[in-house]
C-alpha positions in Angstrom: 210.0 142.3 172.8 207.7 144.8 174.5 205.1 147.1 173.0 206.5 150.3 174.5 210.1 150.0 173.1 211.4 152.9 171.2 214.3 152.3 168.8 216.8 154.9 167.6 217.3 155.3 163.9 220.8 154.8 162.5 222.0 157.9 160.6 221.6 156.2 157.2 218.0 155.2 158.0 217.3 158.8 159.2 218.7 160.0 155.9 216.5 157.5 154.0 213.4 158.6 155.7 214.3 162.3 155.2 215.0 161.7 151.5 211.8 159.8 151.1 209.7 162.7 152.6 211.7 165.2 150.6 210.9 163.3 147.4 207.2 163.1 148.4 207.1 166.9 148.9 209.1 167.5 145.7 206.8 165.3 143.6 203.6 166.9 145.1 205.0 170.4 144.4 205.8 169.3 140.8 202.3 167.9 140.3 200.7 171.0 141.6 203.0 173.1 139.4 202.1 170.8 136.4 198.3 171.3 137.1 198.7 175.0 137.5 200.8 175.3 134.3 198.2 173.4 132.2 195.3 175.3 133.7 197.1 178.7 133.2 198.0 177.8 129.6 194.4 176.9 128.6 193.0 179.8 130.5 195.2 182.1 128.4 194.2 180.4 125.2 190.6 180.8 126.2 191.2 184.5 126.7 193.0 184.7 123.4 190.4 183.3 121.1 186.7 183.0 121.6 186.4 179.8 119.6 188.8 178.1 122.1 186.7 179.3 125.0 183.5 177.9 123.3 185.3 174.6 122.6 186.4 174.3 126.2 182.8 174.8 127.4 181.5 172.3 125.0 184.1 169.8 126.1 183.2 170.5 129.7 179.5 169.9 129.0 180.2 166.7 127.1 182.5 165.5 129.9 179.8 166.2 132.5 177.3 164.2 130.4 179.7 161.4 130.0 180.4 161.3 133.8 176.7 161.5 134.6 175.9 158.5 132.4 178.7 156.3 133.7 177.8 153.2 135.6 179.3 154.5 138.9 178.1 155.5 142.3 176.7 159.0 142.5 179.2 159.9 145.2 181.9 159.5 142.6 180.2 161.5 139.9 178.8 164.4 141.8 182.1 166.1 142.9 183.6 165.8 139.4 180.4 167.3 137.8 180.5 170.2 140.3 184.2 170.8 139.9 184.0 170.8 136.1 181.0 173.0 135.9 182.4 175.5 138.5 185.9 175.8 137.1 185.9 174.0 133.6 189.6 174.2 132.8 190.9 173.2 136.2 188.1 170.5 136.5 188.9 169.0 133.2 192.6 168.9 133.9 192.1 167.2 137.3 189.7 164.7 135.9 192.0 163.7 133.1 194.9 163.3 135.5 193.3 161.4 138.3 189.6 161.1 137.8 189.7 158.4 135.1 190.8 155.9 137.8 193.6 154.1 135.9 191.5 153.4 132.8 194.5 153.4 130.6 194.2 151.0 127.8 197.8 149.8 128.2 197.5 148.9 131.8 194.0 147.4 131.5 195.2 145.2 128.6 198.3 144.1 130.6 196.2 143.1 133.6 193.7 141.3 131.4 196.4 139.2 129.8 198.0 138.3 133.1 194.7 137.5 134.8 193.4 135.4 132.0 196.4 133.1 132.3 196.6 133.1 136.1 193.0 132.5 136.9 192.8 129.7 134.4 195.4 127.8 136.5 193.4 127.9 139.8 190.8 125.4 140.9 187.1 126.0 140.0 184.5 123.7 141.5 180.8 124.5 141.2 180.0 121.6 143.6 181.8 123.4 146.4 179.7 126.5 145.8 176.6 124.5 145.8 177.6 122.7 149.0 178.0 126.1 150.7 174.6 127.2 149.3 172.9 124.1 150.7 174.3 124.9 154.1 173.9 128.7 154.1 172.2 130.4 151.2 173.7 133.8 151.9 177.2 132.5 152.3 176.7 130.5 149.1 175.6 133.6 147.2 178.8 135.4 148.2 180.9 132.3 147.2 179.1 132.2 143.9 179.8 135.8 143.2 183.5 135.5 144.1 183.9 132.4 141.9 181.8 133.4 138.8 182.5 137.1 138.7 185.9 137.7 140.5 187.4 134.2 139.6 188.2 133.3 143.2 187.1 129.8 144.2 186.2 128.3 147.6 188.5 125.8 149.3 187.5 123.3 152.0 190.9 121.6 152.4 192.5 124.7 153.9 192.9 126.2 157.4 192.6 129.7 158.8 194.2 131.2 161.9 193.1 134.6 163.1 195.5 137.0 164.8 194.2 139.8 167.0 197.8 140.7 168.1 200.1 141.8 165.3 203.3 140.8 167.3 201.9 137.3 167.4 201.3 137.4 163.7 204.8 138.6 163.1 206.3 135.8 165.2 204.2 133.2 163.2 205.3 134.8 159.9 209.0 134.7 161.0 208.6 131.0 161.8 207.1 130.3 158.4 209.9 132.2 156.7 212.5 130.1 158.5 210.9 127.0 157.1 211.0 128.1 153.5 212.7 125.8 151.0 211.6 127.0 147.6 210.2 130.5 147.4 209.1 133.5 149.5 206.8 136.2 148.1 206.1 139.4 150.1 203.9 142.3 148.8 203.2 145.2 151.1 201.9 148.8 150.9 204.5 150.0 153.3 207.9 148.8 154.4 210.1 150.5 156.9 213.8 149.6 157.1 213.8 149.3 160.9 213.5 146.7 163.7 210.6 144.6 162.5 211.9 144.5 158.9 215.5 143.8 160.0 214.2 140.6 161.7 212.6 139.6 158.4 215.5 140.7 156.3 218.0 138.6 158.3 215.9 135.4 157.5 215.5 136.4 153.8 219.2 136.8 153.3 219.9 133.4 154.9 217.2 131.8 152.6 218.7 133.4 149.5 222.0 131.9 150.4 220.3 128.5 150.7 218.9 128.8 147.2 215.4 130.0 148.0 213.8 132.5 145.5 212.8 135.6 147.4 210.7 138.4 146.0 209.8 141.6 147.8 207.3 144.1 146.4 206.2 147.4 147.9 204.1 150.4 146.9 206.2 153.5 146.3 203.8 156.0 147.8 202.9 153.8 150.7 206.6 153.5 151.7 207.8 156.9 150.7 207.7 158.3 154.2 209.8 155.3 155.5 212.4 154.4 152.8 213.9 155.8 149.6 214.9 154.3 146.3 218.1 153.0 147.8 216.1 150.3 149.6 215.2 148.3 146.5 218.8 148.6 145.3 220.0 147.2 148.6 217.6 144.3 148.5 218.7 143.4 145.0 222.3 143.5 146.0 221.5 141.0 148.8 220.0 138.6 146.2 216.4 139.5 147.1 214.4 140.3 144.0 212.8 143.6 144.8 210.4 145.7 142.8 208.6 149.0 143.4 204.9 149.3 142.5 203.9 152.4 140.5 206.8 154.8 141.3 205.5 158.2 142.4 206.6 160.9 140.1 205.0 163.9 138.2 203.8 163.5 134.7 200.6 162.8 132.8 200.2 159.5 134.5 196.6 158.5 135.1 197.7 155.4 136.9 199.2 157.5 139.7 196.0 157.5 141.8 195.9 153.8 142.1 198.1 152.3 144.8 199.0 148.7 145.8 197.4 148.5 149.3 197.7 144.7 149.4 199.6 142.9 152.2 200.7 139.3 151.4 203.3 136.9 152.4 203.5 133.5 150.7 206.0 130.8 151.8 206.5 127.7 149.5 202.8 127.6 148.6 202.2 126.1 152.0 201.5 129.1 154.2 200.3 132.6 153.5 199.6 135.7 155.7 197.5 138.8 155.1 195.8 141.4 157.2 195.9 145.1 158.0 199.5 145.3 159.1 202.4 146.6 157.0 206.0 145.8 157.7 206.8 148.9 159.8 207.5 149.2 163.5 204.4 151.2 164.4 202.1 148.3 163.3 203.7 146.1 165.9 203.7 148.7 168.7 207.5 148.9 168.6 207.0 152.6 167.9 203.9 154.5 168.9 203.3 157.6 166.9 199.5 157.4 167.6 199.7 155.9 171.1 198.7 152.2 170.9 198.1 150.5 167.5 195.4 147.9 167.0 195.5 145.7 163.9 194.6 142.1 162.9 195.5 139.5 160.4 195.2 135.8 159.4 197.3 132.9 158.3 196.1 130.5 155.5 197.3 127.0 154.9 196.4 124.3 152.4 195.1 124.6 148.9 193.9 128.2 149.4 197.5 129.4 149.5 197.5 129.0 145.7 195.0 131.9 145.4 197.3 134.1 147.5 200.2 133.2 145.2 198.1 134.2 142.2 197.2 137.6 143.8 200.9 138.3 144.4 201.9 137.2 140.9 199.3 139.5 139.3 200.9 142.8 140.4 204.5 141.5 140.3 204.1 140.7 136.6 202.2 143.9 135.8 205.1 146.0 136.9 207.3 144.6 134.1 206.0 144.7 130.6 208.5 142.5 129.0 209.9 139.9 131.4 209.4 136.4 130.0 210.8 134.6 133.1 207.9 136.1 135.1 205.4 134.2 133.0 206.4 130.8 134.4 203.7 130.4 137.0 203.3 126.6 137.3 206.2 126.1 139.7 204.7 128.4 142.2 201.1 127.0 142.2 202.0 124.0 144.3 199.9 124.3 147.4 199.4 121.0 149.2 195.8 120.0 150.1 195.1 120.0 153.8 192.6 117.9 155.6 189.0 118.6 154.5 187.5 120.9 157.1 184.0 121.7 158.2 184.4 125.3 157.0 185.6 127.1 153.8 188.1 129.7 152.8 188.1 132.0 149.8 191.1 134.4 149.4 190.2 137.2 147.0 191.5 140.4 145.5 190.1 143.7 144.3 191.5 145.7 141.5 190.7 149.1 139.9 191.5 147.6 136.5 188.0 146.1 136.1 184.5 147.3 136.6 183.9 145.2 139.8 184.0 146.6 143.3 184.7 143.2 144.9 185.4 144.5 148.4 182.3 146.6 148.6 180.1 143.9 147.0 181.3 141.3 149.6 180.8 143.7 152.5 177.3 144.7 151.3 176.4 141.0 150.8 177.7 140.2 154.3 175.4 143.0 155.7 172.4 141.9 153.7 172.8 138.3 154.7 173.2 139.0 158.5 170.4 137.8 160.7 171.8 138.3 164.2 174.7 140.6 164.0 177.3 142.1 161.7 180.3 143.9 163.2 183.1 145.9 161.5 186.5 147.2 162.4 187.8 149.9 160.1 190.3 152.8 160.5 188.2 155.0 158.1 184.5 155.3 157.5 183.9 157.1 154.2 181.3 155.1 152.5 179.1 155.2 149.4 175.3 155.6 149.6 174.8 151.9 148.8 177.0 150.7 151.7 175.6 153.3 154.1 172.0 152.3 153.2 172.8 148.6 153.7 174.2 149.3 157.2 171.2 151.4 158.1 168.6 148.9 156.7 170.3 146.0 158.6 170.1 147.9 161.9 166.4 148.9 161.2 165.4 145.3 160.6 166.9 144.4 164.0 170.4 143.2 163.2 173.0 144.2 165.7 175.3 146.4 163.6 178.5 147.7 165.3 181.4 149.6 163.9 184.8 150.2 165.7 186.8 153.2 164.5 190.0 154.9 165.9 190.0 157.0 169.0 193.2 158.7 167.9 193.4 159.7 164.2 196.3 159.4 161.9 194.8 162.0 159.5 192.7 164.6 161.1 190.8 165.6 157.9 189.9 162.0 157.1 188.9 161.5 160.8 186.5 164.4 160.6 184.9 163.0 157.5 184.6 159.6 159.2 182.8 161.1 162.1 180.4 163.0 159.7 178.8 159.6 158.8 178.1 158.7 162.5 174.9 160.8 162.8 172.7 159.1 160.2 174.1 155.6 161.0 173.4 156.1 164.8 169.9 157.4 164.2 169.2 154.2 162.2 170.4 152.0 165.1 174.0 151.4 164.1 176.3 151.4 167.2 179.6 153.3 166.8 182.6 152.7 169.1 186.0 154.5 169.1 189.0 152.7 170.3 190.4 155.1 172.9 193.9 153.6 173.5 195.0 154.8 170.1 194.7 154.2 166.3 192.6 151.2 165.3 193.8 150.0 161.9 192.2 146.6 161.6 190.0 145.6 158.7 187.5 143.0 159.9 183.9 142.0 159.3 182.4 139.2 161.4 178.7 138.0 161.3 176.4 135.6 163.1 179.2 133.4 164.5 179.5 131.9 161.0 181.2 134.2 158.5 184.1 136.7 158.5 186.2 138.8 156.2 189.7 139.9 157.1 192.3 141.6 154.9 193.4 145.0 153.7 190.0 146.6 152.7 189.0 149.7 154.6 185.5 151.1 154.6 186.5 154.1 152.4 186.6 155.2 148.8 190.3 154.5 148.3 190.1 150.9 149.4 186.7 150.2 147.8 187.4 151.9 144.4 190.9 153.1 143.8 193.4 150.7 145.3 194.6 147.1 144.7 193.3 145.2 147.8 193.0 141.7 149.1 191.1 139.8 151.7 189.9 136.4 152.9 186.3 135.4 153.2 186.0 132.4 155.5 183.2 130.6 157.3 182.1 127.9 159.7 185.5 127.5 161.3 187.1 128.3 164.7 188.8 131.4 163.2 185.4 133.2 162.9 184.8 132.8 166.7 188.4 133.9 167.4 187.6 137.0 165.3 184.4 137.6 167.2 186.2 137.3 170.6 188.9 139.8 169.4 186.2 142.2 168.4 184.5 142.0 171.8 187.9 142.5 173.5 188.6 145.5 171.4 185.1 146.9 172.0 185.7 146.6 175.7 188.5 149.2 175.3 186.3 151.6 173.3 184.1 154.6 174.1 180.5 154.1 172.9 179.8 157.3 171.0 176.4 156.2 169.6 174.3 158.5 171.8 176.7 161.4 171.3 176.2 161.4 167.6 172.4 160.8 167.6 172.0 164.5 168.4 172.5 167.1 165.7 175.9 168.7 165.1 176.6 172.4 165.3 175.7 174.3 162.2 179.3 175.3 161.3 180.6 171.8 162.0 177.9 170.3 159.9 178.5 172.6 157.0 182.3 171.9 157.1 181.7 168.2 157.2 179.2 168.4 154.3 181.8 170.1 152.2 184.5 167.6 153.1 182.2 164.7 152.4 181.3 166.1 149.0 184.9 165.9 147.9 185.8 162.8 150.0 186.1 160.7 146.8 188.9 163.0 145.6 191.0 162.7 148.8 
């Protein structure tokens, strides 16, 4: 299978994609209409009675004080404060719809109940954390945080394989699926009912017939441009249990802003895969909407697979409030211990349902711990002040800090905001490279030939604060060096833009980027 192949869509799949895009546009129009209707209604009420106008202003002031005193990053609070103060009714409406970041009591309670049971069933060994600390204090501190705060424990009897080529990762995944005897779990932000998925689906159907339990789970908004609601119906008709995460529809739904950006495949509790790639043809260079596509991923084996199973079961169970069969977890947490290795593996997840920013905390800890180098691949660079400061301080203390971003954008506005961060970073000594062959979608951090993080977490607000994400923190194993070599290979195909962005930008461009950055958290 070559990277330049282009496949023709069958009429029914063309219709599915067209219907999905139509539904996306229709829902967005409905949401805009809903916001306009609410704003117009309260504006008229304000004009009708002075006491309502005064009440609105009081509510706006109280809400601004509440936001100001929240334990959140200033980059999140500032745009909401400005919006509410400038246009109170519209600002209040927007904040109540999307600004609360899924803090619905019902969903938080549901996740808390699920997590309490799931996390209590995984291993927890303080001696392993201490062993890592004895070897590497910085790595041990990250392991301690992940175990004690996020409830993800380290494993030493597990293996990690790094893939810098997504087609290689797909072939490895297909081989693992063919070996399934008990269950297959697949959770992805986006699925496209085309060539790559058809190869997977063919195996899944065979496995269902052989008695294997197969579950497929995808995010509605992430897949809405690829497939429509008929896809899940088709999967279920084939015996594949299929669910859709957080269906995208208008309404007073404060959970709408939080998407399932995780990418996980688990086979029999023996093998698991994750990384930046979704199950759509463009991720494997079968189609090339943005020229070439660069991504990366990893395979986990051994006891650590149980942690990947737990991450899958969390969102799978949260989508159904009353489904008792889903509460039977024991039969899926059956990972076999591998040989004790010299390194360690910690699969982890991040959720907007709690007060932790696990992905950002791990990245900042990696940067602070770095002595020689810390390198990142990310498709988007829209970062908080804390993360930006950590990168700049590391560079200023002599650490080799490099960031690879795309040379071809998938979203031009987001690309412009990404580039707006280059100037300050480059002036502090951070080196920026753009991957000129096309769109670079990998999510990788590698440091000092000893530690790495690979998964789904971009360096942007959505990944770090709004979405459900997952990653794998691993160290002192061959996969770290493989990740380093892939970074170096990718960098060799990049344009070094560091010097270009050390100089000041044009006034109009700078002003536009400043405005976009101010409201980047809302994008």
